[in-house]
C-alpha atoms as a printed R data frame, in Angstrom:
    type eleno elety resid chain resno       x      y       z
1   ATOM     1    CA   MET     A     1   0.000  0.000   0.000
2   ATOM     2    CA   PRO     A     2   1.196  3.589  -0.624
3   ATOM     3    CA   SER     A     3   2.733  5.162   2.457
4   ATOM     4    CA   THR     A     4   0.500  7.598   4.309
5   ATOM     5    CA   THR     A     5   3.546  9.496   5.586
6   ATOM     6    CA   GLU     A     6   5.402  9.963   2.302
7   ATOM     7    CA   ILE     A     7   4.768 11.882  -0.911
8   ATOM     8    CA   THR     A     8   6.448 11.210  -4.250
9   ATOM     9    CA   VAL     A     9   8.365 13.753  -6.293
10  ATOM    10    CA   SER     A    10   5.774 13.641  -9.071
11  ATOM    11    CA   GLN     A    11   2.921 14.184  -6.606
12  ATOM    12    CA   LEU     A    12   4.614 17.179  -5.000
13  ATOM    13    CA   SER     A    13   5.573 18.677  -8.357
14  ATOM    14    CA   ARG     A    14   1.892 18.838  -9.347
15  ATOM    15    CA   LEU     A    15   1.073 20.777  -6.168
16  ATOM    16    CA   ILE     A    16   3.750 23.452  -6.556
17  ATOM    17    CA   GLY     A    17   2.192 26.783  -7.487
18  ATOM    18    CA   LEU     A    18  -1.322 25.832  -6.397
19  ATOM    19    CA   PRO     A    19  -3.276 27.356  -3.483
20  ATOM    20    CA   GLN     A    20  -3.373 23.998  -1.704
21  ATOM    21    CA   ALA     A    21   0.382 23.432  -1.911
22  ATOM    22    CA   PRO     A    22   1.856 22.256   1.400
23  ATOM    23    CA   ILE     A    23   4.459 24.019   3.499
24  ATOM    24    CA   ILE     A    24   7.875 22.602   2.579
25  ATOM    25    CA   LEU     A    25  10.598 22.394   5.227
26  ATOM    26    CA   ASP     A    26  14.156 21.894   3.948
27  ATOM    27    CA   VAL     A    27  16.085 20.127   6.729
28  ATOM    28    CA   ARG     A    28  19.281 19.239   4.868
29  ATOM    29    CA   ASP     A    29  22.331 19.651   7.071
30  ATOM    30    CA   HIS     A    30  24.585 22.655   6.585
31  ATOM    31    CA   GLU     A    31  27.160 20.856   4.449
32  ATOM    32    CA   GLU     A    32  24.525 19.410   2.128
33  ATOM    33    CA   PHE     A    33  22.851 22.768   1.726
34  ATOM    34    CA   ALA     A    34  26.193 24.512   1.088
35  ATOM    35    CA   ALA     A    35  26.926 21.970  -1.671
36  ATOM    36    CA   ASP     A    36  23.685 22.946  -3.450
37  ATOM    37    CA   PRO     A    37  22.165 26.139  -1.994
38  ATOM    38    CA   ARG     A    38  18.896 25.894  -3.879
39  ATOM    39    CA   LEU     A    39  15.391 25.261  -2.621
40  ATOM    40    CA   ILE     A    40  12.312 23.470  -3.853
41  ATOM    41    CA   PRO     A    41   9.816 26.250  -4.728
42  ATOM    42    CA   GLY     A    42   8.088 27.448  -1.592
43  ATOM    43    CA   ALA     A    43  10.526 25.702   0.745
44  ATOM    44    CA   GLN     A    44  12.180 27.304   3.716
45  ATOM    45    CA   ARG     A    45  15.165 26.177   5.737
46  ATOM    46    CA   TYR     A    46  14.423 24.503   9.067
47  ATOM    47    CA   ASP     A    47  16.905 23.292  11.666
48  ATOM    48    CA   PRO     A    48  15.843 19.763  12.684
49  ATOM    49    CA   GLU     A    49  17.693 20.141  15.983
50  ATOM    50    CA   GLU     A    50  15.161 22.788  16.941
51  ATOM    51    CA   ASN     A    51  12.338 20.250  17.009
52  ATOM    52    CA   THR     A    52  11.038 21.769  20.218
53  ATOM    53    CA   CYS     A    53  10.171 25.075  18.525
54  ATOM    54    CA   SER     A    54   6.587 26.215  18.156
55  ATOM    55    CA   THR     A    55   4.486 24.555  15.493
56  ATOM    56    CA   THR     A    56   1.618 27.022  15.832
57  ATOM    57    CA   ARG     A    57   1.965 28.337  12.278
58  ATOM    58    CA   LEU     A    58   1.845 24.762  10.939
59  ATOM    59    CA   GLU     A    59  -1.459 23.953  12.593
60  ATOM    60    CA   ARG     A    60  -4.305 23.024  10.236
61  ATOM    61    CA   GLN     A    61  -1.842 22.898   7.347
62  ATOM    62    CA   SER     A    62   0.068 20.111   5.638
63  ATOM    63    CA   ALA     A    63   3.862 20.057   5.689
64  ATOM    64    CA   ILE     A    64   6.433 18.200   3.611
65  ATOM    65    CA   VAL     A    65   9.803 17.611   5.271
66  ATOM    66    CA   VAL     A    66  12.747 17.312   2.890
67  ATOM    67    CA   CYS     A    67  16.248 16.096   3.735
68  ATOM    68    CA   GLN     A    68  18.947 15.009   1.299
69  ATOM    69    CA   HIS     A    69  17.697 11.475   0.646
70  ATOM    70    CA   GLY     A    70  14.366 11.218   2.488
71  ATOM    71    CA   LEU     A    71  15.804  9.102   5.292
72  ATOM    72    CA   HIS     A    72  16.215  9.500   9.062
73  ATOM    73    CA   LEU     A    73  16.457 13.294   9.225
74  ATOM    74    CA   SER     A    74  13.183 14.062   7.480
75  ATOM    75    CA   GLN     A    75  11.420 10.968   8.745
76  ATOM    76    CA   GLY     A    76  12.329 11.729  12.354
77  ATOM    77    CA   LEU     A    77  11.240 15.363  12.169
78  ATOM    78    CA   SER     A    78   7.997 14.559  10.339
79  ATOM    79    CA   ALA     A    79   7.206 11.981  13.038
80  ATOM    80    CA   TRP     A    80   7.761 14.643  15.710
81  ATOM    81    CA   LEU     A    81   5.519 17.062  13.831
82  ATOM    82    CA   ARG     A    82   2.772 14.448  13.570
83  ATOM    83    CA   HIS     A    83   3.148 13.870  17.306
84  ATOM    84    CA   ARG     A    84   2.377 17.568  17.758
85  ATOM    85    CA   GLY     A    85  -0.687 17.386  15.554
86  ATOM    86    CA   VAL     A    86   0.797 18.587  12.264
87  ATOM    87    CA   ALA     A    87  -0.087 16.667   9.080
88  ATOM    88    CA   ALA     A    88   3.511 16.024   8.021
89  ATOM    89    CA   GLN     A    89   4.962 13.813   5.291
90  ATOM    90    CA   THR     A    90   8.438 13.210   3.922
91  ATOM    91    CA   LEU     A    91   9.507 13.517   0.284
92  ATOM    92    CA   GLU     A    92  10.378 10.116  -1.168
93  ATOM    93    CA   GLY     A    93  14.041 10.210  -2.177
94  ATOM    94    CA   GLY     A    94  14.436 13.677  -0.692
95  ATOM    95    CA   PHE     A    95  16.098 16.673  -2.294
96  ATOM    96    CA   ALA     A    96  18.363 14.420  -4.357
97  ATOM    97    CA   ALA     A    97  15.386 12.758  -6.064
98  ATOM    98    CA   TRP     A    98  13.768 16.138  -6.761
99  ATOM    99    CA   ARG     A    99  16.966 17.440  -8.341
100 ATOM   100    CA   THR     A   100  17.552 14.261 -10.348
101 ATOM   101    CA   GLY     A   101  14.039 14.591 -11.730
102 ATOM   102    CA   GLY     A   102  14.940 17.990 -13.207
103 ATOM   103    CA   HIS     A   103  12.292 19.895 -11.248
104 ATOM   104    CA   LEU     A   104  12.412 23.594 -10.382
105 ATOM   105    CA   LEU     A   105  14.979 24.787  -7.855
106 ATOM   106    CA   ILE     A   106  15.116 28.334  -6.485
107 ATOM   107    CA   PRO     A   107  18.503 30.006  -5.808
108 ATOM   108    CA   ALA     A   108  18.350 30.500  -2.045
109 ATOM   109    CA   ASP     A   109  20.403 33.700  -2.188
110 ATOM   110    CA   LYS     A   110  17.643 35.377  -4.207
111 ATOM   111    CA   VAL     A   111  15.056 34.816  -1.450
112 ATOM   112    CA   PRO     A   112  15.002 37.725   1.040
113 ATOM   113    CA   ALA     A   113  15.786 37.086   4.688
114 ATOM   114    CA   ARG     A   114  12.774 36.094   6.767
115 ATOM   115    CA   ASP     A   115  11.434 37.940   9.772
116 ATOM   116    CA   ALA     A   116  11.109 36.541  13.293
117 ATOM   117    CA   GLN     A   117   7.930 34.731  12.268
118 ATOM   118    CA   GLY     A   118   9.557 33.095   9.253
119 ATOM   119    CA   ARG     A   119   7.998 35.367   6.612
120 ATOM   120    CA   THR     A   120   9.564 37.369   3.807
121 ATOM   121    CA   VAL     A   121   8.435 41.000   3.819
122 ATOM   122    CA   TRP     A   122   7.990 43.062   0.644
123 ATOM   123    CA   VAL     A   123   7.017 46.661  -0.032
124 ATOM   124    CA   THR     A   124   5.689 48.387  -3.134
125 ATOM   125    CA   ARG     A   125   3.550 51.292  -4.323
126 ATOM   126    CA   ALA     A   126  -0.048 51.564  -3.204
127 ATOM   127    CA   ARG     A   127  -3.068 51.186  -5.494
128 ATOM   128    CA   PRO     A   128  -1.879 48.134  -7.442
129 ATOM   129    CA   LYS     A   129  -3.290 47.250 -10.832
130 ATOM   130    CA   ILE     A   130  -1.477 44.384 -12.562
131 ATOM   131    CA   VAL     A   131   2.195 43.700 -11.785
132 ATOM   132    CA   ARG     A   132   1.837 44.663  -8.122
133 ATOM   133    CA   ILE     A   133  -0.777 41.922  -7.841
134 ATOM   134    CA   ALA     A   134   0.915 39.453 -10.199
135 ATOM   135    CA   CYS     A   135   4.241 39.585  -8.328
136 ATOM   136    CA   PRO     A   136   2.720 38.923  -4.893
137 ATOM   137    CA   TRP     A   137   0.809 36.017  -6.451
138 ATOM   138    CA   LEU     A   138   4.082 34.606  -7.838
139 ATOM   139    CA   ILE     A   139   5.858 35.044  -4.509
140 ATOM   140    CA   ARG     A   140   3.116 33.421  -2.447
141 ATOM   141    CA   ARG     A   141   2.701 30.503  -4.829
142 ATOM   142    CA   PHE     A   142   6.375 29.752  -5.581
143 ATOM   143    CA   ILE     A   143   8.601 31.464  -2.985
144 ATOM   144    CA   ASP     A   144   6.879 32.058   0.350
145 ATOM   145    CA   ARG     A   145   3.227 31.272   0.934
146 ATOM   146    CA   GLU     A   146   3.247 33.442   4.087
147 ATOM   147    CA   ALA     A   147   4.888 36.492   2.492
148 ATOM   148    CA   VAL     A   148   3.816 39.906   3.821
149 ATOM   149    CA   PHE     A   149   3.139 42.795   1.413
150 ATOM   150    CA   LEU     A   150   3.204 46.453   2.420
151 ATOM   151    CA   PHE     A   151   1.537 48.933   0.078
152 ATOM   152    CA   VAL     A   152   2.679 52.519   0.692
153 ATOM   153    CA   ALA     A   153   2.884 55.896  -1.021
154 ATOM   154    CA   PRO     A   154   5.216 55.715  -4.054
155 ATOM   155    CA   SER     A   155   7.603 58.307  -2.615
156 ATOM   156    CA   GLU     A   156   7.999 56.296   0.599
157 ATOM   157    CA   VAL     A   157   8.710 52.806  -0.728
158 ATOM   158    CA   MET     A   158  12.497 52.912  -0.379
159 ATOM   159    CA   ALA     A   159  12.400 54.585   3.043
160 ATOM   160    CA   VAL     A   160   9.883 52.029   4.324
161 ATOM   161    CA   SER     A   161  12.097 49.305   2.895
162 ATOM   162    CA   LYS     A   162  15.015 50.440   5.051
163 ATOM   163    CA   GLN     A   163  13.009 51.226   8.168
164 ATOM   164    CA   PHE     A   164  11.050 47.963   8.203
165 ATOM   165    CA   THR     A   165  13.555 45.601   6.527
166 ATOM   166    CA   ALA     A   166  11.243 44.979   3.593
167 ATOM   167    CA   THR     A   167  12.257 44.122   0.035
168 ATOM   168    CA   PRO     A   168  11.091 46.769  -2.462
169 ATOM   169    CA   PHE     A   169   9.667 45.778  -5.835
170 ATOM   170    CA   ASP     A   170   8.190 47.462  -8.903
171 ATOM   171    CA   VAL     A   171   9.723 50.801  -7.975
172 ATOM   172    CA   ARG     A   172  12.583 52.704  -9.558
173 ATOM   173    CA   GLY     A   173  15.932 51.931  -7.944
174 ATOM   174    CA   ALA     A   174  14.934 48.475  -6.682
175 ATOM   175    CA   PHE     A   175  16.559 45.228  -7.804
176 ATOM   176    CA   TRP     A   176  13.080 43.834  -8.472
177 ATOM   177    CA   ASP     A   177  11.886 46.293 -11.099
178 ATOM   178    CA   ASP     A   178  11.284 46.591 -14.836
179 ATOM   179    CA   ARG     A   179  14.303 45.924 -17.048
180 ATOM   180    CA   GLY     A   180  14.028 47.208 -20.584
181 ATOM   181    CA   GLU     A   181  10.938 45.693 -22.170
182 ATOM   182    CA   ARG     A   182  10.561 43.153 -19.367
183 ATOM   183    CA   CYS     A   183   8.224 44.001 -16.523
184 ATOM   184    CA   THR     A   184   8.910 43.136 -12.875
185 ATOM   185    CA   PHE     A   185   6.997 39.864 -13.190
186 ATOM   186    CA   ASP     A   186   9.331 38.781 -16.021
187 ATOM   187    CA   VAL     A   187  12.314 39.688 -13.853
188 ATOM   188    CA   MET     A   188  11.080 37.613 -10.918
189 ATOM   189    CA   VAL     A   189  10.385 34.586 -13.100
190 ATOM   190    CA   GLU     A   190  13.929 34.826 -14.479
191 ATOM   191    CA   GLU     A   191  15.810 35.627 -11.266
192 ATOM   192    CA   PHE     A   192  14.053 32.918  -9.289
193 ATOM   193    CA   ALA     A   193  14.835 30.418 -12.075
194 ATOM   194    CA   LEU     A   194  11.154 29.561 -12.502
195 ATOM   195    CA   GLY     A   195  11.642 27.936 -15.881
196 ATOM   196    CA   LEU     A   196   8.172 26.511 -16.382
197 ATOM   197    CA   ASP     A   197   6.433 26.772 -19.745
198 ATOM   198    CA   ALA     A   198   3.248 27.742 -17.907
199 ATOM   199    CA   LEU     A   199   4.939 30.662 -16.145
200 ATOM   200    CA   ALA     A   200   6.639 31.780 -19.352
201 ATOM   201    CA   ARG     A   201   3.221 31.841 -21.022
202 ATOM   202    CA   LEU     A   202   1.676 33.700 -18.074
203 ATOM   203    CA   ALA     A   203   4.537 36.209 -18.057
204 ATOM   204    CA   VAL     A   204   3.726 37.282 -21.623
205 ATOM   205    CA   ILE     A   205   0.060 37.730 -20.692
206 ATOM   206    CA   VAL     A   206   1.036 39.874 -17.694
207 ATOM   207    CA   ARG     A   207   3.571 41.876 -19.697
208 ATOM   208    CA   GLY     A   208   1.016 42.643 -22.377
209 ATOM   209    CA   ALA     A   209  -1.549 43.852 -19.841
210 ATOM   210    CA   ASP     A   210   0.973 45.781 -17.748
211 ATOM   211    CA   THR     A   211   2.772 47.580 -20.560
212 ATOM   212    CA   GLY     A   212  -0.212 48.337 -22.787
213 ATOM   213    CA   GLN     A   213   0.962 45.883 -25.466
214 ATOM   214    CA   LEU     A   214  -2.443 44.285 -25.638
215 ATOM   215    CA   ASP     A   215  -1.656 42.509 -28.893
216 ATOM   216    CA   LEU     A   216   1.009 40.329 -27.226
217 ATOM   217    CA   THR     A   217  -1.586 37.709 -26.304
218 ATOM   218    CA   PRO     A   218  -5.356 37.354 -26.728
219 ATOM   219    CA   GLN     A   219  -5.618 37.079 -22.930
220 ATOM   220    CA   SER     A   220  -3.835 40.357 -22.074
221 ATOM   221    CA   PRO     A   221  -6.853 42.640 -22.685
222 ATOM   222    CA   GLY     A   222  -8.986 40.442 -20.454
223 ATOM   223    CA   LEU     A   223  -6.414 40.536 -17.653
224 ATOM   224    CA   LEU     A   224  -6.214 44.317 -17.955
225 ATOM   225    CA   ALA     A   225 -10.000 44.653 -17.823
226 ATOM   226    CA   ALA     A   226 -10.325 42.382 -14.802
227 ATOM   227    CA   SER     A   227  -7.440 44.131 -13.010
228 ATOM   228    CA   LEU     A   228  -8.958 47.563 -13.516
229 ATOM   229    CA   GLY     A   229 -12.270 46.198 -12.304
230 ATOM   230    CA   TYR     A   230 -10.684 44.877  -9.106
231 ATOM   231    CA   SER     A   231  -8.973 48.229  -8.530
232 ATOM   232    CA   ARG     A   232 -12.379 49.926  -8.666
233 ATOM   233    CA   MET     A   233 -14.030 47.346  -6.427
234 ATOM   234    CA   TYR     A   234 -11.549 47.593  -3.560
235 ATOM   235    CA   ARG     A   235 -10.178 50.628  -1.735
236 ATOM   236    CA   ASP     A   236  -8.089 48.382   0.529
237 ATOM   237    CA   ASP     A   237  -5.015 47.154  -1.349
238 ATOM   238    CA   LEU     A   238  -4.684 44.002   0.758
239 ATOM   239    CA   ALA     A   239  -8.332 43.138   0.203
240 ATOM   240    CA   GLN     A   240  -7.799 43.615  -3.522
241 ATOM   241    CA   LEU     A   241  -4.758 41.335  -3.424
242 ATOM   242    CA   GLU     A   242  -6.654 38.562  -1.649
243 ATOM   243    CA   ALA     A   243  -9.611 38.882  -4.015
244 ATOM   244    CA   ALA     A   244  -7.448 38.788  -7.142
245 ATOM   245    CA   MET     A   245  -5.270 35.816  -6.146
246 ATOM   246    CA   PRO     A   246  -7.810 33.322  -7.581
247 ATOM   247    CA   LEU     A   247  -7.764 35.225 -10.889
248 ATOM   248    CA   TYR     A   248  -4.061 34.484 -11.264
249 ATOM   249    CA   ASP     A   249  -4.585 30.936 -10.032
250 ATOM   250    CA   ALA     A   250  -7.058 30.477 -12.879
251 ATOM   251    CA   PHE     A   251  -4.744 31.996 -15.492
252 ATOM   252    CA   TYR     A   252  -1.886 29.802 -14.247
253 ATOM   253    CA   ARG     A   253  -3.962 26.623 -14.397
254 ATOM   254    CA   TRP     A   254  -5.074 27.542 -17.916
255 ATOM   255    CA   CYS     A   255  -1.438 28.129 -18.897
256 ATOM   256    CA   ARG     A   256  -0.389 24.838 -17.324
257 ATOM   257    CA   ASP     A   257  -3.234 22.493 -18.157
258 ATOM   258    CA   ALA     A   258  -5.799 23.894 -20.576
259 ATOM   259    CA   VAL     A   259  -4.285 25.913 -23.419
260 ATOM   260    CA   ASN     A   260  -5.342 23.324 -25.985
261 ATOM   261    CA   GLU     A   261  -8.852 22.917 -24.640
262 ATOM   262    CA   THR     A   262 -11.781 24.672 -26.256
263 ATOM   263    CA   HIS     A   263 -15.295 25.236 -25.022
264 ATOM   264    CA   ALA     A   264 -17.625 22.589 -26.396
């Protein structure tokens, strides 16, 4: 019978980027991580020796524990997590099997430092329309599902970044900003090494809507229309972000699974 405490590489790969994706804890030891400092999308580093730390943020969520080969390190920690009431599984074959399978790996040095609660914190201009919703969607689905986003006055983004240790994006002078004809979403897809055909397809849709090149894809005008509609529906930027996340989920699933399907 299939193990109830283990997930396969192929099973996990189909969950990456989806709203129901599990929390992924990378527990490789320091030498193993130094030898390949990349992460499975959405994963965060976790010290297995700190197995007495709080698991409050893992409650009512599923977690996948990943060590180098899926053996004692991940199996021991996942057993401890289950003992504390967390629905935890290990990755069959561990990080090595994921890498051998040619699946996405994120350069860890591109992921901002996390705060005391384990979250990355980002800041951008208020009143988002397209890219400032698309980028948070990308970050929460592929980098950090618990990421915090601060929307502030355009003139204050860089100052808030320094004062509150937040990573600025889609603002002049930031690393995460437009580059030539590529919008910030394109830049994030490239810098995070998110080389999926579905994300490449979505990036063109976003670029067309964001830059006014509505002829880039047939879907770009629709994304622009929906984005402007959301911006009129919500005065609260965070409420708008939460409401629009499913829109990008739908576009991503179309890009991944349904581009050749027609309405019958």
